[in-house]
Structure formats: structure tokens, C-alpha cells
C-alpha positions in Angstrom: -7.0 0.1 -5.5 -10.7 0.6 -5.9 -12.6 3.3 -4.0 -15.1 0.7 -2.8 -12.3 -0.8 -0.6 -11.8 2.3 1.5 -12.4 1.6 5.2 -12.7 -2.2 5.1 -10.8 -4.7 7.2 -7.9 -4.9 4.8 -7.7 -1.1 5.0 -7.5 -1.5 8.8 -4.5 -3.7 8.5 -3.0 -1.6 5.7 -3.0 1.7 7.5 -2.2 0.3 11.0 0.8 -1.4 9.6 2.1 1.4 7.4 1.7 3.9 10.1 3.6 1.7 12.5 6.3 1.0 9.9 6.8 4.6 8.8 6.8 5.9 12.4 9.1 3.1 13.7 11.7 3.8 10.9 11.3 7.5 11.8 10.9 8.4 8.1 9.4 11.7 7.1 7.1 10.5 4.2 4.6 7.7 3.6 4.2 8.0 -0.2 1.1 6.2 -1.4 0.6 5.1 -5.0 -3.1 4.0 -5.1 -2.9 2.6 -8.6 -6.6 3.4 -9.0 -9.0 1.3 -11.0 -12.8 1.7 -11.3 -15.2 0.1 -8.8 -16.8 -3.2 -9.9 -20.3 -4.6 -9.2 -19.2 -6.9 -6.4 -19.8 -6.5 -2.7 -16.0 -6.5 -2.0 -15.0 -3.8 0.4 -17.8 -4.2 2.9 -15.9 -6.0 5.7 -15.8 -4.4 9.1 -12.5 -2.7 9.9 -12.7 -4.2 13.4 -12.1 -7.6 11.8 -8.4 -6.7 12.1 -7.4 -5.7 15.7 -6.0 -2.3 14.8 -5.5 0.5 17.2 -8.7 2.4 17.9 -7.5 5.6 16.1 -7.0 3.5 13.0 -10.5 2.1 13.3 -11.8 5.6 13.6 -9.7 6.6 10.5 -11.2 3.7 8.5 -14.7 4.6 9.6 -14.0 8.2 8.4 -12.7 6.9 5.0 -15.9 4.9 4.5 -18.2 7.7 5.6 -16.4 10.4 3.5 -16.2 8.2 0.5 -20.0 8.0 0.4 -20.6 11.6 1.5 -18.3 13.0 -1.2 -19.5 10.6 -3.9 -15.9 9.7 -4.7 -16.8 6.6 -6.8 -19.2 8.6 -9.0 -16.7 11.4 -9.4 -13.9 9.0 -10.3 -16.2 7.3 -12.8 -17.2 10.6 -14.3 -13.5 11.6 -14.8 -13.3 14.3 -12.0 -9.8 13.1 -11.2 -8.5 16.4 -9.8 -11.4 16.7 -7.4 -11.1 13.1 -6.2 -7.3 13.5 -5.8 -7.8 16.6 -3.6 -10.4 14.8 -1.5 -8.2 11.7 -1.1 -5.1 13.7 -0.3 -7.0 15.5 2.5 -8.3 12.2 3.9 -4.8 10.6 3.8 -3.3 13.6 5.6 -5.5 12.7 8.5 -3.7 9.4 9.1 -0.5 10.7 10.7 -2.5 13.4 12.5 -4.8 10.9 14.1 -1.9 8.7 15.1 0.1 11.7 16.3 3.0 10.6 14.1 5.7 12.9 12.7 5.6 11.8 9.0 3.5 13.2 6.2 1.2 11.1 4.0 1.3 12.1 0.4 -0.2 10.6 -2.8 1.8 9.8 -5.8 -0.3 10.6 -8.9 -3.3 11.3 -6.7 -6.4 9.5 -8.1 -5.0 9.1 -11.6 -6.4 5.9 -13.1 -3.8 3.2 -13.5 -3.7 1.4 -16.8 -1.2 -0.9 -18.5 -0.4 1.6 -21.1 0.6 4.3 -18.6 2.9 2.3 -16.4 6.1 4.0 -17.4 4.6 7.5 -16.9 2.8 6.5 -13.7 6.0 5.4 -12.0 8.1 8.3 -13.2 9.2 11.3 -11.1 8.9 9.8 -7.7 9.7 12.2 -4.9 13.5 12.3 -4.2 13.0 12.3 -0.4 16.0 10.3 0.9 14.0 8.3 3.4 10.5 7.2 2.5 8.1 4.3 2.5 6.7 4.1 -1.0 3.5 2.0 -0.8 2.1 0.4 -4.0 -1.6 -0.4 -3.6 -2.7 -2.5 -6.6 -6.0 -4.5 -6.7 -4.2 -7.9 -6.7 -0.5 -7.5 -6.2 2.5 -8.8 -8.2 2.2 -10.0 -11.7 1.2 -13.7 -12.0 3.2 -16.2 -14.0 1.1 -15.7 -17.1 -1.3 -12.9 -18.0 -1.2 -9.6 -16.1 -3.4 -6.5 -16.1 -3.8 -3.1 -14.5 -4.5 -4.9 -11.2 -0.9 -6.0 -10.9 2.6 -4.5 -10.2 5.2 -5.8 -12.6 8.7 -6.7 -11.6 9.9 -4.2 -14.2 7.9 -1.6 -12.3 9.8 -2.4 -9.2 13.2 -2.1 -11.0 12.1 1.3 -12.4 11.2 2.5 -8.9 14.4 1.2 -7.3 16.4 3.3 -9.8 14.7 6.4 -8.6 14.8 6.0 -4.8 17.6 5.9 -2.2 19.0 2.8 -0.5 17.4 3.9 2.7 13.9 4.0 1.2 11.5 1.1 1.3 8.9 -0.1 -1.3 5.9 -1.8 0.2 3.6 -3.8 -2.1 0.0 -5.0 -1.4 -0.3 -8.7 -2.3 -3.7 -10.5 -2.1 -3.9 -14.2 -1.4 -3.2 -16.3 -4.6 -4.3 -19.8 -3.4 -0.8 -20.9 -2.4 0.7 -20.3 1.0 2.1 -16.8 1.6 5.4 -18.4 2.5 5.6 -20.1 -0.9 4.3 -17.1 -2.7 6.9 -14.8 -1.1 9.7 -17.2 -2.0 8.6 -17.0 -5.7 8.3 -13.2 -5.5 11.8 -12.9 -4.0 13.3 -15.0 -6.7 12.0 -12.6 -9.3 13.2 -9.5 -7.6 16.5 -9.1 -9.4 18.5 -6.3 -7.7 16.9 -6.0 -4.3 16.3 -7.4 -0.9 12.9 -8.3 0.6 10.9 -9.4 3.6 7.1 -9.7 4.3 4.3 -9.7 6.8 0.8 -11.2 6.4 -2.6 -11.6 7.9 -5.6 -13.6 6.7 -5.7 -13.0 2.9 -3.3 -10.1 2.7 0.5 -9.8 2.6 2.8 -6.7 2.4 6.1 -7.3 0.7 8.9 -4.8 1.7 11.7 -4.2 -0.8 14.9 -2.2 -0.8 18.2 -1.9 -2.6 19.9 -2.2 0.8 20.1 -5.4 3.0 20.7 -3.1 6.0 17.4 -1.2 5.3 15.5 -4.5 5.0 17.0 -5.7 8.2 15.5 -2.6 9.9 12.1 -3.5 8.4 12.5 -7.1 9.6 13.0 -5.8 13.1 9.9 -3.5 12.8 7.8 -6.4 11.5 8.9 -8.6 14.3 8.0 -6.0 16.9 4.6 -5.4 15.1 3.9 -9.2 15.2 4.2 -9.1 19.0 1.2 -6.8 19.2 -0.9 -7.8 16.2 -2.2 -11.1 14.9 0.2 -11.2 12.0 3.0 -13.4 10.8 6.4 -12.4 9.4 8.5 -14.0 6.7 12.2 -13.1 7.1 
């Protein structure tokens, strides 16, 4: 995730859905792994959060993210290596999500604003909170590793296996997946084939899909039910 993306239309879908999922499952923690990478020189991240028809409190939350990102100079601080300060600022901002939505879970950041690199994967995904019920959200720039070369913009299938070994059967991993020029249905089928010891389902809108993964088929069935209910009130599609 790049700080330049905070508060855009994908963020609107991201936080509306993950608040709905965590609250509907009645889980106490939304654990966010931002997998931070430096901003680039593109204009990505400028789309209006209203492009996705989220709840008004989510729109307000995204507007706050965008405003505070600029006011606190988060991108410059991250670039200059002030990781502790950026982590504190982001933690405070993310804690506002359940408060704004009047939800009962807590939003926490795994590794704060630590920069994600290929060489620190094993360390980054170590020591995940042992909370028995959590939604553990991975927010890479691009999503799952492609068929050939991968980078810090991707989650590896070996990363998922490592995470699954640390969390309970009731916990859910959710992975950000950006559109890869094939249909999301086909892409999800390919992803599911490469998930060795888990069960999965997905939900998508426009150019963004979230893949939910768990060790338990029963847990994924609960996510499928939540996704189906969410699709009745939002312009999204589900993949069972």
C-alpha cells in the first residue's frame, strides 16, 4: 500500500467492506497489514471516494484520511524514514474507523508503517496477534504473486501458508487483489488452485477484488453469507 492511495475510491470500497465483514462476523479485531511501499510519481490515488457507493460515514472517513495524510505530511515522513511517527499517525487514523461506524471491533496495525520488502517477508509476517477471531487484512500494492516475477508489491502463496500456521480456524485472511487483465472469476479460480491448505471465497467491484481465506470451510461459509448480504446493498459481485 502506498500512502498516496489513502482516501481514494478503492479505499472507500476497502473500508466499507472490511467494516461490514468484521462487524457482521462479530469479531473483535480488524488487523491491518499495510505492506507499505514508497509513493511513486503517478497520479494514482486521486479518485473520489464517492465513486464507490459506500455508507456516508465511510466517505467521511476516507475524506479524513486524505486530509490528514496531507496535513501530517505522511508521505514525506515515510520517505525520510520517520516510521515510528507515521505508524503512530496511521494507528490513530485507523482507530477512527470502528468509532465512526459505531462498531464493536478494534482496528490495529500489524507492523505499523514498516516498509515492506522482499527480503523482510519472513520477519514481517511473524508474530501475528493470537486473537482467536480476527480479520487479518493484507493490503499489497497489486495482490497475489503473478505466474512469473514478483516483487514487494505482491503477497506470496508461501506468505499465506505462514500466516495460516499462526492464526486460528475461526480467523479470516483478506487479500487485496488489483485487476490483472483477466476476469476476476478466472483470476480467483487460478488463485484458489494455488492455495494449498485453505478454503477461499471472493468479492469484487470495478478493478478491485478481495479474496477471503481460512483454514476452515465453516468459517469461509460464514464469509460467503456476509458477502452475499453485502452484495444486496452494494454494487459488488461475489464468487463462491
